[in-house]
KEMINU-735470 format. One record per atom (N, C-alpha, C): atom name; residue in one letter; x, y, z. Coordinates in pm, 1 decimal. Layout:
{rec 'CA', 'a', {X, Y, Z}};
...
//
This chain:
{rec 'N', 'm', {9765.4, 14509.7, 12716.3}};
{rec 'CA', 'm', {9768.2, 14487.9, 12549.8}};
{rec 'C', 'm', {9700.3, 14343.3, 12584.2}};
{rec 'N', 'a', {9607.3, 14301.5, 12466.8}};
{rec 'CA', 'a', {9533.2, 14147.5, 12467.2}};
{rec 'C', 'a', {9682.4, 14061.6, 12403.3}};
{rec 'N', 'd', {9651.3, 13932.9, 12428.6}};
{rec 'CA', 'd', {9692.8, 13839.2, 12379.0}};
{rec 'C', 'd', {9667.8, 13832.6, 12209.0}};
{rec 'N', 'i', {9792.5, 13794.8, 12185.4}};
{rec 'CA', 'i', {9717.7, 13776.1, 12029.3}};
{rec 'C', 'i', {9790.7, 13629.5, 11958.4}};
{rec 'N', 'p', {9610.4, 13587.1, 11924.4}};
{rec 'CA', 'p', {9676.8, 13453.5, 11872.7}};
{rec 'C', 'p', {9760.3, 13452.4, 11776.1}};
{rec 'N', 'a', {9852.4, 13357.6, 11785.5}};
{rec 'CA', 'a', {10005.6, 13294.8, 11634.7}};
{rec 'C', 'a', {9891.1, 13300.3, 11548.5}};
{rec 'N', 't', {9941.5, 13317.2, 11391.2}};
{rec 'CA', 't', {9879.4, 13357.5, 11304.9}};
{rec 'C', 't', {9991.4, 13246.7, 11221.5}};
{rec 'N', 'a', {9951.4, 13134.8, 11107.9}};
{rec 'CA', 'a', {10014.6, 13100.3, 10970.7}};
{rec 'C', 'a', {10152.7, 13218.5, 10982.1}};
{rec 'N', 'r', {10136.9, 13380.4, 10984.6}};
{rec 'CA', 'r', {10217.0, 13476.7, 10953.3}};
{rec 'C', 'r', {10313.0, 13455.1, 11070.0}};
{rec 'N', 'h', {10289.1, 13467.4, 11150.1}};
{rec 'CA', 'h', {10358.3, 13465.5, 11290.1}};
{rec 'C', 'h', {10487.5, 13370.3, 11273.6}};
{rec 'N', 'e', {10420.7, 13206.2, 11259.3}};
{rec 'CA', 'e', {10452.2, 13083.8, 11260.6}};
{rec 'C', 'e', {10578.3, 13153.2, 11168.0}};
{rec 'N', 'a', {10531.8, 13169.9, 11026.5}};
{rec 'CA', 'a', {10645.7, 13161.6, 10950.9}};
{rec 'C', 'a', {10757.8, 13258.4, 10964.6}};
{rec 'N', 'l', {10742.2, 13388.5, 11028.4}};
{rec 'CA', 'l', {10844.6, 13522.2, 11070.9}};
{rec 'C', 'l', {10924.5, 13398.5, 11203.0}};
{rec 'N', 'h', {10842.1, 13339.0, 11273.0}};
{rec 'CA', 'h', {10941.9, 13279.6, 11377.8}};
{rec 'C', 'h', {11040.5, 13174.4, 11311.7}};
{rec 'N', 'e', {11006.1, 13112.8, 11215.5}};
{rec 'CA', 'e', {11069.6, 12990.6, 11166.1}};
{rec 'C', 'e', {11164.4, 13078.8, 11033.1}};
{rec 'N', 'a', {11144.6, 13165.6, 10997.9}};
{rec 'CA', 'a', {11237.0, 13243.9, 10941.6}};
{rec 'C', 'a', {11337.3, 13318.2, 10976.8}};
{rec 'N', 'f', {11321.1, 13331.0, 11157.4}};
{rec 'CA', 'f', {11386.3, 13382.9, 11249.2}};
{rec 'C', 'f', {11523.5, 13309.2, 11257.4}};
{rec 'N', 'l', {11476.9, 13149.6, 11306.1}};
{rec 'CA', 'l', {11535.3, 13050.6, 11328.8}};
{rec 'C', 'l', {11618.7, 13006.0, 11238.7}};
{rec 'N', 'a', {11589.8, 13003.9, 11101.1}};
{rec 'CA', 'a', {11684.6, 12984.0, 11022.2}};
{rec 'C', 'a', {11796.1, 13027.5, 10944.2}};
{rec 'N', 'a', {11764.0, 13183.9, 11043.9}};
{rec 'CA', 'a', {11843.7, 13264.7, 11012.2}};
{rec 'C', 'a', {11950.0, 13225.2, 11060.3}};
{rec 'N', 'i', {11922.1, 13195.0, 11227.7}};
{rec 'CA', 'i', {12005.9, 13178.2, 11275.7}};
{rec 'C', 'i', {12093.7, 13031.1, 11321.3}};
{rec 'N', 'r', {11988.5, 12970.1, 11224.9}};
{rec 'CA', 'r', {12102.1, 12850.4, 11170.1}};
{rec 'C', 'r', {12203.3, 12894.4, 11062.4}};
{rec 'N', 'k', {12159.4, 12946.4, 11010.9}};
{rec 'CA', 'k', {12236.9, 12998.0, 10851.2}};
{rec 'C', 'k', {12378.8, 13062.0, 10884.0}};
{rec 'N', 't', {12344.7, 13151.3, 11003.6}};
{rec 'CA', 't', {12406.8, 13258.1, 11012.7}};
{rec 'C', 't', {12498.5, 13267.4, 11119.5}};
{rec 'N', 'a', {12421.1, 13179.7, 11273.0}};
{rec 'CA', 'a', {12536.6, 13173.7, 11366.6}};
{rec 'C', 'a', {12507.0, 13000.6, 11387.1}};
{rec 'N', 's', {12497.3, 12929.2, 11352.6}};
{rec 'CA', 's', {12519.9, 12777.1, 11373.3}};
{rec 'C', 's', {12592.5, 12751.8, 11472.1}};
{rec 'N', 'd', {12743.8, 12792.1, 11461.8}};
{rec 'CA', 'd', {12873.9, 12769.6, 11575.8}};
{rec 'C', 'd', {12878.7, 12902.5, 11729.4}};
{rec 'N', 'm', {12798.9, 12958.2, 11658.9}};
{rec 'CA', 'm', {12803.9, 13073.5, 11822.6}};
{rec 'C', 'm', {12724.3, 13007.2, 11902.6}};
{rec 'N', 'p', {12817.8, 13050.2, 12037.8}};
{rec 'CA', 'p', {12725.7, 13001.7, 12178.9}};
{rec 'C', 'p', {12577.0, 13049.7, 12223.7}};
{rec 'N', 'a', {12528.3, 12920.4, 12236.7}};
{rec 'CA', 'a', {12412.5, 13021.8, 12303.7}};
{rec 'C', 'a', {12340.9, 13088.9, 12360.6}};
{rec 'N', 'e', {12476.0, 13165.4, 12439.1}};
{rec 'CA', 'e', {12458.0, 13281.7, 12549.4}};
{rec 'C', 'e', {12474.6, 13398.8, 12464.5}};
{rec 'N', 'e', {12528.0, 13366.6, 12316.2}};
{rec 'CA', 'e', {12577.6, 13517.2, 12245.9}};
{rec 'C', 'e', {12453.2, 13522.6, 12156.3}};
{rec 'N', 'i', {12451.7, 13405.0, 12098.7}};
{rec 'CA', 'i', {12267.2, 13452.9, 12002.1}};
{rec 'C', 'i', {12159.3, 13495.5, 12115.5}};
{rec 'N', 'l', {12173.6, 13442.8, 12229.6}};
{rec 'CA', 'l', {12047.5, 13514.7, 12320.4}};
{rec 'C', 'l', {12077.0, 13659.5, 12296.9}};
{rec 'N', 'a', {12203.0, 13690.3, 12339.0}};
{rec 'CA', 'a', {12230.4, 13845.7, 12365.7}};
{rec 'C', 'a', {12243.0, 13956.3, 12247.2}};
{rec 'N', 'v', {12222.4, 13882.2, 12156.1}};
{rec 'CA', 'v', {12235.5, 13932.6, 12025.3}};
{rec 'C', 'v', {12096.6, 13948.4, 11982.1}};
{rec 'N', 't', {11981.6, 13879.1, 12009.1}};
{rec 'CA', 't', {11879.8, 13862.3, 11998.6}};
{rec 'C', 't', {11795.0, 13970.7, 12066.7}};
{rec 'N', 'c', {11839.0, 13932.2, 12228.8}};
{rec 'CA', 'c', {11808.4, 14014.9, 12355.7}};
{rec 'C', 'c', {11836.6, 14217.8, 12295.5}};
{rec 'N', 'v', {11945.8, 14227.6, 12201.8}};
{rec 'CA', 'v', {11933.4, 14349.2, 12160.5}};
{rec 'C', 'v', {11812.5, 14367.5, 12021.2}};
{rec 'N', 'l', {11760.2, 14311.6, 11987.7}};
{rec 'CA', 'l', {11728.2, 14330.4, 11895.5}};
{rec 'C', 'l', {11596.3, 14348.2, 11936.9}};
{rec 'N', 'v', {11545.0, 14246.4, 12037.7}};
{rec 'CA', 'v', {11391.3, 14273.6, 12129.7}};
{rec 'C', 'v', {11403.7, 14443.8, 12221.6}};
{rec 'N', 'g', {11556.2, 14478.2, 12214.7}};
{rec 'CA', 'g', {11525.7, 14633.0, 12339.9}};
{rec 'C', 'g', {11499.4, 14700.9, 12190.6}};
{rec 'N', 'q', {11553.0, 14687.1, 12080.5}};
{rec 'CA', 'q', {11540.7, 14770.7, 12008.1}};
{rec 'C', 'q', {11381.7, 14775.4, 11951.4}};
{rec 'N', 'l', {11312.4, 14642.9, 11908.0}};
{rec 'CA', 'l', {11152.2, 14662.9, 11861.4}};
{rec 'C', 'l', {11138.4, 14669.6, 11980.0}};
{rec 'N', 'i', {11181.1, 14670.9, 12129.4}};
{rec 'CA', 'i', {11056.9, 14789.9, 12255.9}};
{rec 'C', 'i', {11060.6, 14913.0, 12231.0}};
{rec 'N', 'a', {11183.7, 15009.0, 12175.8}};
{rec 'CA', 'a', {11213.8, 15098.4, 12150.7}};
{rec 'C', 'a', {11133.1, 15182.1, 12057.3}};
{rec 'N', 'm', {11081.5, 15053.0, 11947.6}};
{rec 'CA', 'm', {11042.0, 15155.0, 11828.4}};
{rec 'C', 'm', {10810.8, 15132.3, 11836.7}};
{rec 'N', 'q', {10803.7, 15088.8, 11967.7}};
{rec 'CA', 'q', {10679.0, 15101.0, 12005.7}};
{rec 'C', 'q', {10600.5, 15260.5, 11999.7}};
{rec 'N', 'd', {10478.1, 15234.2, 11986.7}};
{rec 'CA', 'd', {10450.2, 15362.5, 11955.4}};
{rec 'C', 'd', {10358.3, 15378.2, 12171.4}};
{rec 'N', 'q', {10460.5, 15461.8, 12172.5}};
{rec 'CA', 'q', {10405.9, 15519.1, 12376.7}};
{rec 'C', 'q', {10246.8, 15561.1, 12359.4}};
{rec 'N', 'r', {10178.1, 15619.0, 12244.3}};
{rec 'CA', 'r', {10092.6, 15651.0, 12258.9}};
{rec 'C', 'r', {9967.0, 15580.7, 12286.4}};
{rec 'N', 'r', {10015.0, 15438.9, 12185.2}};
{rec 'CA', 'r', {9913.5, 15320.9, 12222.6}};
{rec 'C', 'r', {9962.0, 15200.2, 12364.3}};
{rec 'N', 'f', {10098.1, 15207.2, 12336.1}};
{rec 'CA', 'f', {10095.3, 15110.5, 12452.8}};
{rec 'C', 'f', {10173.3, 15167.3, 12579.4}};
{rec 'N', 't', {10153.1, 15119.1, 12698.6}};
{rec 'CA', 't', {10260.4, 15180.4, 12856.8}};
{rec 'C', 't', {10376.1, 15096.6, 12804.7}};
{rec 'N', 'p', {10454.6, 15202.8, 12881.5}};
{rec 'CA', 'p', {10564.6, 15049.6, 12883.9}};
{rec 'C', 'p', {10570.6, 14925.5, 12953.4}};
{rec 'N', 'a', {10542.8, 14930.6, 13062.7}};
{rec 'CA', 'a', {10389.9, 14836.9, 13139.4}};
{rec 'C', 'a', {10377.2, 14703.0, 13023.2}};
{rec 'N', 'a', {10328.1, 14782.7, 12964.3}};
{rec 'CA', 'a', {10233.6, 14698.6, 12864.6}};
{rec 'C', 'a', {10315.5, 14584.3, 12769.8}};
{rec 'N', 'v', {10411.4, 14683.8, 12749.9}};
{rec 'CA', 'v', {10475.1, 14626.2, 12636.0}};
{rec 'C', 'v', {10595.5, 14509.5, 12691.0}};
{rec 'N', 'm', {10613.9, 14568.7, 12847.9}};
{rec 'CA', 'm', {10716.1, 14493.1, 12894.6}};
{rec 'C', 'm', {10638.3, 14345.4, 12947.8}};
{rec 'N', 'q', {10501.2, 14370.1, 12995.4}};
{rec 'CA', 'q', {10393.0, 14270.0, 12999.0}};
{rec 'C', 'q', {10417.7, 14120.9, 12885.9}};
{rec 'N', 'l', {10367.9, 14221.1, 12760.3}};
{rec 'CA', 'l', {10404.2, 14111.0, 12651.5}};
{rec 'C', 'l', {10488.6, 14026.0, 12603.2}};
{rec 'N', 'v', {10619.2, 14136.6, 12619.1}};
{rec 'CA', 'v', {10716.7, 14041.5, 12644.7}};
{rec 'C', 'v', {10800.6, 13977.2, 12684.1}};
{rec 'N', 's', {10733.2, 13946.8, 12903.1}};
{rec 'CA', 's', {10718.4, 13831.7, 12986.5}};
{rec 'C', 's', {10626.5, 13733.8, 12949.4}};
{rec 'N', 'r', {10519.5, 13756.7, 12889.2}};
{rec 'CA', 'r', {10472.3, 13625.7, 12843.8}};
{rec 'C', 'r', {10484.0, 13600.9, 12783.2}};
{rec 'N', 'n', {10540.0, 13617.6, 12619.2}};
{rec 'CA', 'n', {10614.0, 13573.2, 12526.4}};
{rec 'C', 'n', {10709.6, 13486.3, 12545.8}};
{rec 'N', 'i', {10822.2, 13530.3, 12662.0}};
{rec 'CA', 'i', {10919.1, 13479.1, 12686.1}};
{rec 'C', 'i', {10848.9, 13322.3, 12753.2}};
{rec 'N', 'e', {10748.7, 13352.4, 12802.6}};
{rec 'CA', 'e', {10726.1, 13260.3, 12889.5}};
{rec 'C', 'e', {10661.3, 13103.8, 12799.8}};
{rec 'N', 'a', {10594.4, 13171.3, 12689.3}};
{rec 'CA', 'a', {10485.8, 13117.8, 12578.5}};
{rec 'C', 'a', {10609.6, 13033.5, 12529.0}};
{rec 'N', 'g', {10744.7, 13107.2, 12477.1}};
{rec 'CA', 'g', {10864.4, 13024.7, 12432.5}};
{rec 'C', 'g', {10918.5, 12902.0, 12508.5}};
{rec 'N', 'n', {10909.4, 12934.4, 12620.6}};
{rec 'CA', 'n', {10984.5, 12846.6, 12733.9}};
{rec 'C', 'n', {10904.9, 12726.7, 12741.5}};
{rec 'N', 'q', {10784.8, 12721.8, 12747.8}};
{rec 'CA', 'q', {10660.4, 12640.5, 12777.7}};
{rec 'C', 'q', {10677.7, 12524.2, 12621.3}};
{rec 'N', 'r', {10708.7, 12652.6, 12548.3}};
{rec 'CA', 'r', {10708.0, 12561.5, 12343.4}};
{rec 'C', 'r', {10833.3, 12449.7, 12402.8}};
{rec 'N', 'v', {10894.0, 12525.0, 12381.8}};
{rec 'CA', 'v', {11018.5, 12386.1, 12391.6}};
{rec 'C', 'v', {11033.5, 12320.7, 12525.9}};
{rec 'N', 'i', {10974.1, 12290.1, 12664.0}};
{rec 'CA', 'i', {10952.2, 12176.4, 12752.8}};
{rec 'C', 'i', {10839.1, 12132.8, 12713.5}};
{rec 'N', 'a', {10749.8, 12121.8, 12614.8}};
{rec 'CA', 'a', {10670.7, 12039.3, 12572.1}};
{rec 'C', 'a', {10761.9, 11983.8, 12474.8}};
{rec 'N', 'd', {10788.8, 12047.9, 12358.2}};
{rec 'CA', 'd', {10889.3, 11990.1, 12275.6}};
{rec 'C', 'd', {11005.6, 11869.8, 12277.4}};
{rec 'N', 'l', {11048.0, 11921.3, 12439.3}};
{rec 'CA', 'l', {11118.5, 11815.4, 12463.9}};
{rec 'C', 'l', {11047.5, 11674.3, 12564.6}};
{rec 'N', 'l', {10941.3, 11704.5, 12607.5}};
{rec 'CA', 'l', {10857.8, 11633.9, 12706.0}};
{rec 'C', 'l', {10804.0, 11522.7, 12518.6}};
{rec 'N', 'k', {10738.2, 11597.3, 12433.9}};
{rec 'CA', 'k', {10734.2, 11486.7, 12306.4}};
{rec 'C', 'k', {10830.3, 11407.8, 12248.7}};
{rec 'N', 'a', {10947.2, 11440.7, 12264.9}};
{rec 'CA', 'a', {11036.8, 11395.4, 12216.2}};
{rec 'C', 'a', {11065.6, 11243.1, 12268.3}};
{rec 'N', 'p', {11094.1, 11153.2, 12219.0}};
{rec 'CA', 'p', {11134.4, 11001.0, 12232.6}};
{rec 'C', 'p', {11225.3, 11007.4, 12344.2}};
{rec 'N', 'g', {11179.3, 10939.3, 12443.3}};
{rec 'CA', 'g', {11265.6, 10948.0, 12599.5}};
{rec 'C', 'g', {11249.7, 11086.7, 12658.1}};
{rec 'N', 'g', {11216.5, 11148.0, 12643.1}};
{rec 'CA', 'g', {11229.9, 11342.2, 12677.9}};
{rec 'C', 'g', {11187.1, 11356.0, 12779.9}};
{rec 'N', 'r', {11227.6, 11405.9, 12892.1}};
{rec 'CA', 'r', {11152.7, 11489.7, 12967.3}};
{rec 'C', 'r', {11260.8, 11619.9, 12979.9}};
{rec 'N', 'a', {11192.4, 11731.7, 13086.3}};
{rec 'CA', 'a', {11247.6, 11892.0, 13053.4}};
{rec 'C', 'a', {11281.7, 11860.9, 13186.4}};
//
């Protein structure tokens, strides 16, 4: 599965997810938010078209995007005044 460059629509969806978390679960511990989000990711994985994507390809997509998310947070931390990762 080829990398898909992030579009404005992707960024809008990402921001909407974050806004929903802030609104609905602002006081929920981070590990619980992570657990709920992982269930959602599992459901999204199960809905992939197995005629188009192998399970390995889907898991590679998930892994690459988890890594991209981690890199994004690290970059944001490093950009912050006095920031470090």
